[in-house]
N, C-alpha and C positions, 0 to 999 in steps of 0.2 A: 081405512080397508085393509084388512091384511093379504099378503100377495100367498096365493098358493103354489106350489113347484118345488123346485129345485132353487136354492140359494146358494151361491158359496162366495163367502166373505173374502177380503182380503186379509193379508195378516196384521196384527196391529203395529202401529212403528216401533214398540219396543222388541218385538222379536224381529223386525225386517233387518235382512242383512246389510252390512256397510256398502254405499255405494260411490262409485265414482266420479269426478265432477262433473263428466259427460251425462253419467246416471242422473245427477241430480237437475243439470239443466233442463234433460228431458223430462223429467217427473215435474218440475216446476211448469213449464211449459203446459204438461197435460192437464196439471192439477187447477189449471186457470178453469178447465169445465170438468163437468164430470162425465164419466163413461159408463155405461151398461150393457151388456151383448144380452141379446134378448133369439132365442131361438126361433124357428116355426110353430113350434107350438106352445107359444107366446109365454114360456118360462122363460126366467131373468137366470142366466147360467154364472155370470159373473156381473160383479161391482167394482167400481174404482170407490177407493174411501172418499173424496172430494165431494161424491153424488150425495154424502149425509149432511156436507159442509153448504151445499147452495140449497137443498132442500128441507133441513131442519128435521127431516124423518130418521127414527131406526133404518138399519138397512134392510129389513124384511120388511117395512110400508115403504119403501122411498118411492114404487113405481104403482100407480094406483090400479086397480081393475081395467078401468077404462083405457089406461093405454095398453094393457094386453089386448082388448077385444080391440083395439084402432089397427095394432099389428097386425092380428088375423086377417081384417078387411084389407089391409094393404098389400098382404102378400098373395092375396087373391083378385086385387084389383089390376088391371093391365093398365090402367090409366094412371092410377099414383104410385106404379110400380119403378121408384127412382127416388131421390133426396125429397124429404117430406119434414115441415118444420110445423111446431104444434106449441102454441102459449098455453099456459095454464097457469090459473092461483095456486099457490103451494101455501098451506098456515104453517106459522113457524110457532113453535113453542114460546120462545121469549121474543117479543117484539113485534112489528108490524108485519100485516102477510105480503108477501113477495111474490114477485112472477119468474117463472122460469117458462125457457124455451127447449124444448124438446128436439132434437133434428133426427132423423131416422133414416140411418145410411144401409140400404140394402147390401145384403153378400151373398156372392153367386158362386158356384162350384160345377163346373159340367152344365153349363146354361141354364142353372134353375136356382131358385133363392132359397137357402135356408136359414136364414135367420136376418137380424137388423144388428147395427152397431148403434145403439141410440146415445147421443151426446146431449147433457144436461147444461144450461148456459142461465146463470141469473141474469136477467133482462131487466130487473126493476130499477132499483136505485145505485147510486154507485157503492162500490163493497165498500164496506166498515175499515177503518186502517188499520186494525189489529188483523184485520186476516190479510191484507196486503203485506203487512209486514210479517206475518206467518210462512206466505210465499218466501219471503226472503231475495237478497241480491242473485240468486240464481237465475229466477224468474225473468229478472228485467233483463238480465244479458242474455236468455234464451230469444226474448222478441226480436233482438236483431240479429240472430241464428235462422238462416233456413233451414225449416225441420220437416220431416215428412214422416209421418205414422203410417206405415205399410203393415200388411195382415198376409201371413205366409199361407197359400192354401195350394190345392192340386185339383186341375193340375196350373191354374193360374193362381196368384197373387194379386192383391189388391191394394191402393193406395186408398185410406181412410182419412186421411187430414194432411191439410199443408197451411205452412202461417204465412202470412203475408210477404216476410224477407224473402220464402222461399219464391213467391210471385214474382216478386221484384228482380230474382236473381235470372229464372227461368222465363219472364214474359208469361206466364201461363195464368189464369184465374184460379187463385185456390180453390174458391166457390164451386168451381167446376171439376176437381179433382176426384172428391169422393166418389168410391166405386169406380174410379177408371181402373181395369185391368193391369199389369204391370207386364206386356210383353210387347215384341219390337212393332207389330201393326196397329198397336193403339196408344205408345208413346210418342209425343208430337216435338221432344225436347234431347233426349238423349239418340245417340246414334245407333242403328241395329246391333251393333258389335256390344257396346256399352250396355244395352237394354240386358241382353241377353247374358252378359256380366253380370250384372246387378241381381237378375233374376234367379241366375244359379246360387251368388251370396244370399238371397234372400230367404231361398228354400232351405238351406244347409242348418239358420236361424242359430249363428255364430256370431260372434263380433270379431269384425273385421275392419278394414278400409279399402277402398277401392279408390283407382284414379279414372275418371271416365271423361268421356269426348263427348259435346254436348252444342248443340245450335240454339242460341236463343230463340225463343218462340217471337214472331212477330219482326225482328229486325235481321234474323238470319248470321247475329253474328258468330263464330267459331268461339266456343268455350273449351277452358280444363277445369274440370272440377274436381274436389277430393270427399266421397263421402264417407261418413263414420257409421256403420252398422252396430246398434247394439238390441239386442232381444230384452224385452221387457223379462223381469225376473220373475213375476207372479203369472202374467197371461201371457204362454211359451209361444203364442200365435201372433203377440205383435212384435213389432222389429221397427224402432226409430233411427232416422236416417238424418244425422246432421251435414249439411253439405255447404262447402266452402269453395270460394269461386279460387282458383290457382293458376287461371289463364296468363297473368301477367309474370305470377314465377316461370311458369313452364315456358313462356316466353323468353325470360330471362336467362333459364336454363338452355333453353336452345341457342339464344345469340352467345350464350359463353361455350357450348360443344362447339358452334361453328367457328367463334374468335379460336380457341383451344386449336382447331381443326387447322385452321387455315395458318397459326401460327408453327404447328409439328411440320404441315407441309413446306412453308416457308423453312424452319429449320431443316428439314431434312434435305432440302433443295441447296441448301448452304453448305451443311455436312456433304454432299456428293460432291459440291464444288469444291470445297476444300481438299477431300480426299483428290478428287482430280489435279488441282493443282500440284499436292504434295506429290503425288504419282508424276507427272511432268517434271518438277524441279528435279527430285530422286533420279529420274530414268536421263534427264539432260546431265545433271551432276555425273552419272556413270558415264554417258557417252564422253563429257569431257576427259573422265581420268582415261578413259581409253585412248582416247587422242594423245594424251601426254605421255601414257605407257608406250606407245607407237609409237611417237617421236622418239623417246629417250632409247627403246631399242634400235630406232634407226642410226639415232646417233652413236651408239656404243659399237654397233656391227661396222658402220662405217671407218671407226678406228681401229678395231683390230682385226676385223677380216680383210684379205685381198681380193677385190672385186674386178672384173672386168666390166667399165661403164661401155655406155655407147650412146650416141647421138642419131637419129635417123627424120632428114629432112622428106617427107613424102611424098610432096610435088615434083622432087628431081631424083628422086632415089637415092640423093648420097645419103652416107652412111659415115660416120667416124668413131672407132673404138680404140680403147686402150690396147696394149701389146699382151695384155694378161688376156683376152680375149682368145689370141692366137695359140696360147700356152692351152689354154681350156680346150681347143678345139684338135690340139696336137697337129699344126700349121704353120708354116709360116707366111711370110707377106706374100711371096710371090706365089702360094700355093692356093691365096683365097682370094674369090670374086668378091669385092668390095660392093657388093649390093646386100640388101638386107635381105632379100629373096635367099643367097645363098645360106645363111644364118637358119632360116627355117627349113631350109631343104635338108641340113645338116642332122636335123632331126631324125629319128628312126620313123618306119612307116607309120607304125601304129602310134606315134604320138604327132604326126604332123599335122592331124586334121585341127586337135586341138590346140595349136600353137596357130595354125592359120584364123580358127574361130574367133581364140583372144585378140590377135593382131586386128581383125575385121571389125569386133567390138567396140576396140580401142578406136578405130579411123568414125566408124560410122555413130557410134553413141557415147563419145568420151570417155568410156570404164577404162580404168586401168586393169593391170592383169599381173597376177603374181601366181606363176605356175611351173612345173618341173615337167622336164623330158628327157628322154635319154636318146644319146647319141653314139656313133661305133667312128671311135680312131682312125687315121691310115694305116696306124700298126695293129688294127684289129680290136683294142681295148674297146670295154663299152665303159662308159660316164654318165653320170645322172646328174644334168645340168640344173639349176633355178634361175630364171628370168622375172624381171620384175619391170614394168614400163607403167608411163605416165604421158598424157598429152600435154603439152604444152604451145597452145596455137601464138604465132609470131605475128609481125607486121605485116598490114597488107593480107591478113586470112590466111599465112602459108601454115600449114600443119607441120608441127615438130613434136618429136617421140624422143624422150630421154628413158635408159633404163640400165639394169645391171644384168649381168651373168655372173652365177658363183658355180663351182664344182663343188656338188654334196655328196658323192658318191659315199667316201667315207665315213660320214655322218648316217647315211641312209642303210649301211648294212650293219654298222652296229645297232642301230635303232631295231632294224629287222630282227638283228640276232637277239637282241633282248626282248625285243617283243616274243620272240618264237621262243624264248626259254620263259619269260613270263605267262605267257598264254599254256606253256607244259603245266608250268605250279597252279594257276589258275584251273587248269583242266584238271588236275589231279585233286585239287580241291574241291571241284562242283564234282567230279566223280564219288567222290566220300563222301558229300554231304547228301548225293542223291542217292547214294545205296543207303545212307539212313533214313532217308524220306522214303523211297520205296518201300523198304523191309517194313516201314511202320504205317505206310499209308494207302498198300497196294489195296487191304482188304475195304478200304475206305472208299477207294477209286471202284472198284469191281461190283460195291452192292447198287452205289447209282447207277453205274455204266448198263448192267445187266436189266434193271429198272427201264432206263430206256430203250433200248434194244427192244424189251418184250413189248412197252407199251409202244412204241413206232407199227410192231409188226401187227397189233391190235388195231391201230390208227387206220394202217392201211387195208384191213380187212373191213373195217367199220365205213371208210370211203368207199370198197369198193361196194357193200349193200346199201351205201347212201345212195350210188351213183344213179339210179333211174327217178329215186324222187328228187335229186338235183337237177337232173335233164328236163325232169316234168317241170318244176320252179323255173328254171331257166326260160324254158318255154314259153313260159306265161311271164315272164318279166325280163325282156332280152336285155335288159341296161343294169343287170343284176350283177353287182360286184363283190368280190370279197378279198378284203386286206387293199383296197384299193383298183384291185385287176379285176379286169374283164372276167366272168365266168367261163368263158371258153375258152382264154388263154391260161386261166387259173388250172383249170379240168386237166391239161394236156402237161402242166408242169407238176402238180401236185405227187404223180407216183415216183417221179423223180427225186422230190424233195424228200418224202417217208424214206426213199430206197438213199439218199444221201446221210439220214438221219441213221440208219440201220448199219451202211457202212463205214461212217463213222464209229459208233459203237463197238465195230468190231474192230477197227483200229486201233482204240484205245484199250481194247481188250487185249490185243495182240502185243500193243505198246508194252501195259504195264507187266504181261507175261514174259517180255525180255529184259525187262528192267529187274523184276524179280530174277530172271536167270544170271543177269550182273551179279546181283549181290550177293548169290549164294557162295557158299563158300567156296574158296579155289586154295589149290593145293599153294602151299605157304614156300616162298621164294626164299632162295637158298642165300644166307648173310655170306658176306667176304670183308675181309679187314681193308680196312682205310684209313687214311689220315682225317681225324678232325678238321685239322688246321685248313686243310683243302677245300673241305666243305664250307669254312666261315670265307674263305674267299670266293667260291663260287656263289657264295650267295649274296658277296659284296658286290661283285659284277654285276648278277643280275637285277640289284637294286640300286647300281650306278645312279642312274638320272633322278631317282627316288629321293638319294641321300643328298645327291648336290641341291634339288631343289627345297630340301625340308631343313639344313643345318650348314652352318660351316663350322661345327667343330666334331669331327667324327674321328674315331681312332680306335686303331686295334690293339689290344694287350694279348701276345699268344704264347702258350709256353710249349717249344720248341722241341721240348723232349718230352712230349706226350709219347703215351705208347697209342698204338694200332687199337681203333675199334671194330668189334664184331658185328657187324648190321647194312643196313640196306643205306648207303651212300646218299641214292636220293630223296629217300625221306626225312635223314637226319638233313639234309640242306633244306627241303621244305618246311621244316622246323623253325632252323634258323630264320628262313625268309619271313613266317608268319611272323616270329617274336622282335625281329627289325622294323617290319613294316608297322608292327603297334607300337614302338619307341619313336618311329619317326612322324609317325601320325598324331602321336599326342604333343610333341612339340609347340609351343607355343610361338616361338620367335625363332629366329636362325642361330643366333649365338645361344642358344640352349644344347648342352653336349649329348654324342650318343657312345657306350662305349662296348665294343663287344672283346670278351675275354675268355680264354680257354684256361685249364690248370690241372695238376691232379692233385688229390686232398683226400687223404687216407683211404688210399686203396681205389679211390673214383674218380673218373673223367667229368669236370665241371666246365659249362657254358653258362657264360652270365651274359646278361645284355642289358646295361644299363642305361637309363635315359633321365633327364631332367624335365621331364615334362610334367603334366598336370596330373598325372596320376591319377589309380583307381578309387571311384566312389566306394566308399567305406561298405556301404548299404550292399553292395556286391557279395561281398566275400566269397565264400568258395561257390558261388552260382556262376562267378565268370568263368568256369569252366563247362556249365551247363550248355548244352546246342540250344543256338538261335539267342541267346544272352549276348546283347551288342551294347556299346556305350556310343555308338557311330552309324547308327541306324539312318539318320540327316546325311551322311556321307558314303551310303551303299553298303555299309558294312552287314555281313550275313549273321554273326556271331557261332560259326563254324569253326574259325581260326586256331582258339584255343583248346575249342574240344578235340580236335582231329591232332593237333599237336602232343595234347596230352595220350593220345590212344597209340601213335606213334612211339611218344617216349617208352609207354608201360608194355610195349610190344618188345619194346629193346632191353628190359629189366629196368630202366630207370625210373625218372620221378620227374615232374614238372610243377613249379609253384611260383607266385606271384606274391610278392611283399611291397612296403615303403622302403625305398630307400634311406639311408642313413643322411645321405646329403641332397635329399629333397628328389621327386620323381619316383619311380618306381624299377625294383630290380626280380628279372625273370632268369631262374635258376634251372635248369637242367643237370639231374646228376646220371651217369651213364655206368656202368661198368666194363671196364677195357677187357680186352682181349684176355689176357691173362688169369683175370678173376673169373671170366667165364669158362674157362676150359674146366 
């Protein structure tokens, strides 16, 4: 009997696209049966090619009219509205009669059945050998692969078919899965989250792979599975899912990750311990080095310095000291009371409290002291003494102290004078640098400062407007805090805080204005004649300590016949100090030399500072004279010294250059016109 209605047949094998290995496995599994899709009107809308192989009929006669009539009955029968199986004899053009089983699986959408998926299977004699061979090894492999056939739908997708391997994996009965809706409420195997992900992937109808979380039905064993989704190339709403149990692999991955985490934590702890030990060892070595240096300095001081020594027995107040102490105090033996208190009373009143506190700490806390204090000798001369002491408990618990006293008046005066002069030069450099900085940055400071002042006033107005609302809110929430401060307390502080901001902005503005006034051009200072060699000697005196600490080979080479220079002596001296400090700081060892020379060449006065230091990096080039360019940032260099020095030299009509010295190191050369050439 011919079939009326629309029949869409699949494309022939000759025109079918090439299939991937996974697609061939799914086709082989599906081709074990024939599939027909029947709509609710009874018409067959889609056939699978294997239907013809089972029934032996042409595609337009593969389903008898009786089956369509039966389908219509099933659609309206509430009892049979579900999975229905019908066995029918089928004549074949060649060979004996066969029997086929037709399984009707209803398809639902929005709660109503809109058609059936009819699966035809040959249930008579075993399949002919040539048919099995035609299926090929892919089908044999697929039988062991858990596979599910899904249909995409709106709003719900459905499970159409599942093989026995899937049932063994999931613990579900494959025969009961046909027609099951694919949603978290109906799925009893996957977790809700994994079911939602699977639904979303099926709805997209694209080939993809998912890692899903499941729990085997019946046993409750947790599972990790990988599902490979492949849409049917001919029936767009059919999706095949090959499922693989990856629980063991996942478990191994988790175990590996846990092991890696533990190894990482252990390694991190070991590294931290190693770093801590290295730090402790380095600190101990530095402490030992400091101790050795202190011991060496003490031995050298004992050899060179003439010190007054003393010993005090605290319990009996007996004191013994050398004759040098009497000389330091300007007294003779008859004038001095041989009690320790007499030495303390000799200190000036302003320093006596510090001496008392140091002695008390030495007695009670066993701490030594090293301090300086001033005395006034009987002849009225003020001197500065340095006293050191340590505690040495004798037998039977007797407390004994020993120490030294040294007159350091001359050294302190020299240091104070050098510090004052150095501070003056530093201040001059700072003022020059400040002028450069302020002139370029005043605008940049004023803009944000104005914004701060304006915004602070806006905040003050806003807080005033918000006050009623804040008070009402605080009344409802008595424990309310703002920035960790109770509202009642902060309410009284806020006006003052905002006022402080406004006042701070005003002070910044005033400070910037004062600095701008400082940097405005001032009347030019009058130049005077002076001897450049005297400026060299003055710079050497200022840097005396730095020279002694940096090198054992410092020398001057001055031309006594130099003509006078017309200029600012202090500024030229500042240039010399900058160049000499750069030379001293570049020396890698104390045996490296520094030379300062003056000469008259080609009618020009020459100042040269040579060093055997590490030299200047070639990459700097002329940038060495740019402001804020320095190679001594780690030692506090500002990068302004050379820039300021060149400005001063050019203001005197001269030039400043830096170049590698032929003997190694750096040559700084200042060329100036002397007084006769400037007239």
